[in-house]
ZAVEX-950520 format. One record per residue (C-alpha): x, y, z; residue number from 1. Coordinates in nm, 2 decimals. Layout:
<atoms>
[[X; Y; Z]; NUM];
...
</atoms>
This chain:
<atoms>
[[1.57; 7.57; 5.21]; 1];
[[1.69; 7.21; 5.17]; 2];
[[1.44; 6.94; 5.15]; 3];
[[1.57; 6.79; 5.49]; 4];
[[1.50; 7.14; 5.64]; 5];
[[1.15; 7.13; 5.47]; 6];
[[1.07; 6.79; 5.64]; 7];
[[1.18; 6.91; 5.97]; 8];
[[0.97; 7.21; 5.97]; 9];
[[0.67; 7.02; 5.86]; 10];
[[0.72; 6.77; 6.14]; 11];
[[0.74; 7.06; 6.38]; 12];
[[0.41; 7.18; 6.25]; 13];
[[0.24; 6.85; 6.27]; 14];
[[0.35; 6.81; 6.63]; 15];
[[0.16; 7.10; 6.72]; 16];
[[-0.18; 6.91; 6.66]; 17];
[[-0.48; 7.12; 6.60]; 18];
[[-0.40; 7.50; 6.57]; 19];
[[-0.67; 7.77; 6.52]; 20];
[[-0.74; 7.91; 6.18]; 21];
[[-0.61; 8.29; 6.15]; 22];
[[-0.88; 8.37; 5.91]; 23];
[[-1.24; 8.24; 5.86]; 24];
[[-1.36; 8.08; 5.53]; 25];
[[-1.22; 7.88; 5.25]; 26];
[[-0.88; 8.07; 5.25]; 27];
[[-0.82; 8.01; 5.63]; 28];
[[-0.62; 7.67; 5.58]; 29];
[[-0.37; 7.84; 5.34]; 30];
[[-0.32; 8.14; 5.55]; 31];
[[-0.28; 7.93; 5.87]; 32];
[[-0.03; 7.71; 5.71]; 33];
[[0.18; 7.99; 5.60]; 34];
[[0.18; 8.15; 5.94]; 35];
[[0.30; 7.84; 6.12]; 36];
[[0.55; 7.77; 5.82]; 37];
[[0.68; 8.15; 5.85]; 38];
[[0.64; 8.25; 5.47]; 39];
[[0.45; 8.53; 5.31]; 40];
[[0.46; 8.39; 4.96]; 41];
[[0.29; 8.10; 4.82]; 42];
[[0.60; 7.92; 4.71]; 43];
[[0.94; 7.84; 4.86]; 44];
[[1.28; 7.78; 4.70]; 45];
[[1.39; 7.41; 4.74]; 46];
[[1.70; 7.34; 4.54]; 47];
[[1.70; 6.97; 4.61]; 48];
[[1.39; 6.93; 4.39]; 49];
[[1.49; 7.18; 4.12]; 50];
[[1.39; 7.52; 4.21]; 51];
[[1.08; 7.71; 4.35]; 52];
[[0.79; 7.50; 4.47]; 53];
[[0.44; 7.62; 4.48]; 54];
[[0.24; 7.55; 4.81]; 55];
[[-0.11; 7.40; 4.80]; 56];
[[-0.32; 7.32; 5.10]; 57];
[[-0.62; 7.10; 5.14]; 58];
[[-0.89; 7.00; 5.39]; 59];
[[-0.90; 6.64; 5.39]; 60];
[[-1.27; 6.62; 5.39]; 61];
[[-1.31; 6.90; 5.14]; 62];
[[-1.46; 6.90; 4.79]; 63];
[[-1.32; 7.22; 4.70]; 64];
[[-1.17; 7.30; 4.36]; 65];
[[-0.84; 7.50; 4.28]; 66];
[[-0.77; 7.70; 3.98]; 67];
[[-0.47; 7.54; 3.81]; 68];
[[-0.43; 7.82; 3.55]; 69];
[[-0.63; 8.05; 3.32]; 70];
[[-0.60; 8.06; 2.94]; 71];
[[-0.80; 8.28; 2.70]; 72];
[[-0.55; 8.40; 2.43]; 73];
[[-0.69; 8.33; 2.08]; 74];
[[-0.94; 8.06; 2.18]; 75];
[[-1.28; 8.22; 2.11]; 76];
[[-1.43; 8.14; 1.78]; 77];
[[-1.74; 8.34; 1.83]; 78];
[[-1.73; 8.72; 1.98]; 79];
[[-1.76; 8.70; 2.35]; 80];
[[-2.03; 8.97; 2.35]; 81];
[[-2.25; 8.74; 2.15]; 82];
[[-2.19; 8.43; 2.37]; 83];
[[-2.28; 8.64; 2.69]; 84];
[[-2.58; 8.77; 2.54]; 85];
[[-2.69; 8.42; 2.40]; 86];
[[-2.59; 8.20; 2.71]; 87];
[[-2.57; 8.44; 2.99]; 88];
[[-2.83; 8.54; 3.25]; 89];
[[-2.96; 8.89; 3.32]; 90];
[[-2.87; 8.99; 3.68]; 91];
[[-2.94; 9.35; 3.80]; 92];
[[-2.77; 9.58; 3.54]; 93];
[[-2.56; 9.33; 3.36]; 94];
[[-2.55; 8.98; 3.19]; 95];
[[-2.35; 8.73; 3.37]; 96];
[[-2.20; 8.40; 3.23]; 97];
[[-2.04; 8.22; 3.50]; 98];
[[-2.06; 7.83; 3.48]; 99];
[[-1.82; 7.54; 3.57]; 100];
[[-1.83; 7.29; 3.30]; 101];
[[-1.73; 6.92; 3.33]; 102];
[[-1.68; 6.69; 3.02]; 103];
[[-1.99; 6.47; 2.95]; 104];
[[-2.24; 6.72; 3.12]; 105];
[[-2.44; 6.99; 2.95]; 106];
[[-2.53; 7.27; 3.18]; 107];
[[-2.89; 7.42; 3.19]; 108];
[[-2.80; 7.69; 2.93]; 109];
[[-2.69; 7.44; 2.67]; 110];
[[-2.31; 7.48; 2.70]; 111];
[[-2.08; 7.17; 2.72]; 112];
[[-1.71; 7.04; 2.66]; 113];
[[-1.62; 6.83; 2.35]; 114];
[[-1.30; 6.65; 2.27]; 115];
[[-1.16; 6.60; 1.92]; 116];
[[-0.91; 6.31; 1.96]; 117];
[[-0.80; 6.34; 1.60]; 118];
[[-0.69; 6.69; 1.63]; 119];
[[-0.62; 6.69; 2.00]; 120];
[[-0.86; 6.98; 2.07]; 121];
[[-1.08; 7.07; 2.35]; 122];
[[-1.39; 7.26; 2.26]; 123];
[[-1.65; 7.48; 2.44]; 124];
[[-1.98; 7.40; 2.26]; 125];
[[-2.33; 7.55; 2.25]; 126];
[[-2.66; 7.52; 2.08]; 127];
[[-2.67; 7.33; 1.75]; 128];
[[-2.31; 7.18; 1.82]; 129];
[[-2.18; 7.54; 1.75]; 130];
[[-1.83; 7.54; 1.85]; 131];
[[-1.76; 7.87; 2.07]; 132];
[[-1.40; 7.84; 2.18]; 133];
[[-1.12; 7.59; 2.12]; 134];
[[-0.80; 7.50; 2.32]; 135];
[[-0.51; 7.29; 2.19]; 136];
[[-0.48; 7.01; 2.43]; 137];
[[-0.11; 7.01; 2.42]; 138];
[[-0.08; 7.38; 2.49]; 139];
[[-0.30; 7.33; 2.79]; 140];
[[-0.11; 7.05; 2.94]; 141];
[[0.20; 7.27; 2.88]; 142];
[[0.04; 7.56; 3.06]; 143];
[[-0.02; 7.33; 3.36]; 144];
[[0.33; 7.20; 3.37]; 145];
[[0.49; 7.55; 3.34]; 146];
[[0.25; 7.69; 3.62]; 147];
[[0.26; 7.39; 3.86]; 148];
[[0.57; 7.18; 3.78]; 149];
[[0.66; 7.15; 4.14]; 150];
[[0.41; 7.15; 4.43]; 151];
[[0.42; 7.10; 4.81]; 152];
[[0.07; 6.97; 4.87]; 153];
[[-0.01; 6.98; 5.23]; 154];
[[-0.34; 6.82; 5.37]; 155];
[[-0.51; 6.88; 5.71]; 156];
[[-0.76; 6.74; 5.93]; 157];
[[-1.03; 7.02; 6.01]; 158];
[[-1.23; 7.02; 6.34]; 159];
[[-1.45; 7.28; 6.51]; 160];
[[-1.33; 7.37; 6.86]; 161];
[[-1.53; 7.61; 7.07]; 162];
[[-1.71; 7.76; 6.75]; 163];
[[-1.36; 7.81; 6.57]; 164];
[[-1.21; 7.60; 6.30]; 165];
[[-0.88; 7.43; 6.37]; 166];
[[-0.63; 7.24; 6.15]; 167];
[[-0.39; 6.97; 6.21]; 168];
[[-0.14; 6.96; 5.91]; 169];
[[-0.05; 6.60; 5.93]; 170];
[[0.01; 6.50; 5.56]; 171];
[[0.22; 6.64; 5.29]; 172];
[[0.35; 6.52; 4.95]; 173];
[[0.59; 6.67; 4.69]; 174];
[[0.43; 6.66; 4.33]; 175];
[[0.69; 6.67; 4.05]; 176];
[[0.63; 6.67; 3.68]; 177];
[[0.28; 6.68; 3.54]; 178];
[[0.17; 6.40; 3.33]; 179];
[[-0.02; 6.48; 3.03]; 180];
[[-0.20; 6.15; 3.00]; 181];
[[-0.32; 6.17; 3.35]; 182];
[[-0.43; 6.53; 3.28]; 183];
[[-0.64; 6.42; 2.98]; 184];
[[-0.78; 6.12; 3.18]; 185];
[[-0.89; 6.34; 3.47]; 186];
[[-1.07; 6.59; 3.24]; 187];
[[-1.25; 6.31; 3.09]; 188];
[[-1.34; 6.15; 3.43]; 189];
[[-1.48; 6.49; 3.54]; 190];
[[-1.20; 6.58; 3.78]; 191];
[[-1.09; 6.88; 3.58]; 192];
[[-1.33; 7.14; 3.47]; 193];
[[-1.34; 7.45; 3.26]; 194];
[[-1.48; 7.77; 3.44]; 195];
[[-1.63; 8.03; 3.24]; 196];
[[-1.61; 8.36; 3.41]; 197];
[[-1.73; 8.67; 3.21]; 198];
[[-2.00; 8.93; 3.22]; 199];
[[-2.14; 9.22; 3.02]; 200];
[[-2.19; 9.54; 3.25]; 201];
[[-2.46; 9.78; 3.12]; 202];
[[-2.33; 10.01; 2.84]; 203];
[[-1.98; 9.86; 2.87]; 204];
[[-1.75; 9.61; 2.70]; 205];
[[-1.69; 9.23; 2.80]; 206];
[[-1.55; 9.18; 3.13]; 207];
[[-1.35; 8.84; 3.13]; 208];
[[-1.20; 8.73; 3.45]; 209];
[[-1.01; 8.45; 3.28]; 210];
[[-1.12; 8.11; 3.17]; 211];
[[-1.01; 7.87; 3.46]; 212];
[[-0.89; 7.52; 3.44]; 213];
[[-0.99; 7.38; 3.78]; 214];
[[-0.94; 7.04; 3.96]; 215];
[[-1.07; 6.90; 4.28]; 216];
[[-0.79; 6.96; 4.56]; 217];
[[-0.80; 6.60; 4.67]; 218];
[[-0.72; 6.48; 4.33]; 219];
[[-0.43; 6.72; 4.25]; 220];
[[-0.16; 6.45; 4.31]; 221];
[[-0.33; 6.21; 4.06]; 222];
[[-0.20; 6.45; 3.78]; 223];
[[0.17; 6.41; 3.84]; 224];
[[0.43; 6.15; 3.75]; 225];
[[0.63; 6.16; 4.07]; 226];
[[0.46; 6.18; 4.43]; 227];
[[0.69; 6.19; 4.71]; 228];
[[0.54; 6.12; 5.05]; 229];
[[0.70; 6.32; 5.34]; 230];
[[0.64; 6.11; 5.66]; 231];
[[0.53; 6.35; 5.92]; 232];
[[0.40; 6.15; 6.21]; 233];
</atoms>
């Protein structure tokens, strides 16, 4: 698909006005857009802007977050089983450690994020300033750029009509080339979080669902060097 064809298709969807969701809940907006766009994958090939483009959708009034990527490889400085036992919460037959952490904020279990500007490291810290895990800042930014180097970011008005959510997809941007400085700035400003997602089942080993780096959907475009507005109305 050429970029001109993409613009034409997006305008056709915008002209429809409010369309009913095809699925209830948070994921409804993405599934509804894909239905009207006529795709079954979450990315499309657009040669004009250098290859495949990831699609992200957002309710304009939403405060939801999106997982940019997960990264666990060789980051844990303390055994995960010990971390879960010390900082987790017992729920039924297992110990859970699920927490979304922002820089500058310590959670109720004593976990927090720290920056080492000298060595360009992001650290997950616990009690007594103990470093539990560590990420190389440049590796993290590189992971972001490889996973989401090009994004079609579509925003929609959301409205309840006769008890059913409807969307008007009336704003779109193409985001190209993530900016490492903007990424770091966003983390410091609390726009990007580290999401710890692991638990310890009874009589079983650690289950880690991937430590996620997440950002608020409406601030995603602030992480890019180039933001091209597609005029739909």
